[in-house]
C-alpha positions as CSV (number, residue, x, y, z in Angstrom):
1,M,6.7,33.5,-25.6
2,S,9.8,34.5,-23.7
3,V,11.5,32.4,-21.0
4,N,10.2,34.8,-18.3
5,T,6.7,34.4,-19.6
6,A,7.0,30.6,-19.6
7,E,8.3,30.8,-16.0
8,R,5.5,33.0,-14.9
9,V,2.9,30.7,-16.5
10,A,4.6,27.7,-14.7
11,D,4.5,29.6,-11.4
12,V,0.8,30.5,-11.8
13,D,-0.1,26.9,-12.7
14,G,2.0,25.7,-9.8
15,T,4.0,23.2,-11.9
16,A,7.4,23.5,-13.4
17,F,6.6,20.6,-15.8
18,E,4.2,22.7,-17.8
19,G,6.8,25.4,-18.0
20,E,9.3,23.0,-19.3
21,I,6.9,21.8,-22.0
22,R,6.2,25.4,-23.0
23,E,10.0,26.1,-23.1
24,F,10.6,23.0,-25.2
25,I,7.9,24.0,-27.7
26,R,9.3,27.6,-27.8
27,K,12.7,26.2,-28.6
28,D,11.4,23.8,-31.1
29,I,9.3,26.4,-33.0
30,A,11.9,29.2,-32.8
31,P,14.3,29.4,-35.8
32,T,17.6,27.9,-35.0
33,R,21.0,28.2,-36.6
34,R,21.4,24.5,-36.7
35,A,21.0,22.4,-39.8
36,P,17.5,20.7,-40.1
37,A,18.8,17.2,-39.3
38,E,20.7,18.5,-36.3
39,A,17.7,20.5,-35.1
40,S,15.3,17.5,-35.3
41,E,17.9,15.4,-33.4
42,F,18.1,18.0,-30.8
43,A,14.3,18.1,-30.5
44,V,14.1,14.3,-30.2
45,N,16.8,14.3,-27.5
46,N,14.9,17.0,-25.6
47,V,11.6,15.1,-25.8
48,N,13.3,11.9,-24.8
49,S,15.0,13.6,-21.8
50,L,11.7,15.2,-20.7
51,V,9.8,12.0,-21.0
52,Q,12.4,10.0,-19.1
53,R,12.4,12.5,-16.2
54,V,8.6,12.5,-16.0
55,A,8.3,8.7,-16.5
56,G,11.2,8.0,-14.1
57,T,9.5,9.8,-11.2
58,S,6.2,8.2,-11.9
59,L,7.7,4.7,-12.2
60,Q,9.6,5.1,-9.0
61,E,6.4,6.2,-7.2
62,I,4.6,3.1,-8.6
63,D,7.5,0.8,-7.6
64,N,7.4,2.2,-4.1
65,L,3.6,1.7,-3.9
66,V,3.9,-1.9,-5.2
67,V,6.5,-2.6,-2.4
68,E,4.3,-1.1,0.2
69,L,1.3,-3.1,-1.0
70,Q,3.3,-6.3,-1.0
71,N,4.4,-5.6,2.6
72,L,0.8,-4.9,3.6
73,R,-0.3,-8.2,1.9
74,D,2.4,-10.2,3.8
75,Y,1.3,-8.5,7.1
76,L,-2.4,-9.3,6.4
77,V,-1.6,-12.9,5.5
78,S,0.5,-13.4,8.7
79,E,-2.2,-11.8,10.8
80,G,-4.9,-14.0,9.2
81,E,-2.9,-17.1,10.0
82,R,-2.4,-15.8,13.6
83,V,-6.1,-15.2,14.0
84,Q,-6.9,-18.7,12.7
85,R,-4.5,-20.2,15.2
86,E,-6.1,-18.2,18.0
87,I,-9.6,-19.3,17.0
88,A,-8.5,-23.0,16.9
89,G,-7.0,-22.6,20.3
90,Y,-10.2,-21.1,21.7
91,G,-12.1,-23.9,20.1
92,E,-10.0,-26.5,21.8
93,L,-10.3,-24.7,25.1
94,S,-14.0,-24.5,24.8
95,K,-14.3,-28.3,24.1
96,A,-12.1,-29.0,27.2
97,T,-14.3,-26.7,29.3
98,L,-17.5,-28.5,28.1
99,R,-15.9,-31.9,28.9
100,S,-15.0,-30.8,32.4
101,A,-18.4,-29.3,33.0
102,K,-20.1,-32.6,31.8
103,M,-17.9,-34.7,34.1
104,I,-18.8,-32.5,37.1
105,T,-22.5,-32.5,36.3
106,D,-22.4,-36.3,35.8
107,S,-20.8,-36.8,39.2
108,I,-23.1,-34.5,41.2
109,P,-26.1,-37.0,41.5
110,S,-23.8,-39.5,43.1
111,W,-23.2,-37.1,46.0
112,K,-25.8,-37.4,48.6
113,F,-26.1,-34.6,51.1
114,T,-28.1,-34.5,54.3
115,A,-30.1,-31.6,55.4
116,D,-27.2,-30.2,57.5
117,G,-24.9,-30.3,54.5
118,S,-22.8,-33.4,55.5
119,R,-22.3,-36.1,53.0
120,R,-24.0,-39.4,53.4
121,D,-22.3,-42.6,52.3
């Protein structure tokens, strides 16, 4: 498979990564003028380089996602605490309202009104 063929296949598939793998295999299989030990070292270096590039990008994306999730978790925790404070505040306000209403209703019977609306003592 020639370089052009590998590039065309990569373009058709829409990914340069596959093309790089094909090119690596082509280079590895093709006869080389290097000594066998040098050729295998070259192949290992190529594989290591390819794996590092692929893994590096994936790891960076995972790290970014972890940071985003931690930020979202912190936001949700702070919002949960805020909502709890708001609910506690509304509970206290409700209790105060009930106490005030009870005081008013308890004091109403002591008011004596006449038919014309004036208060009798």
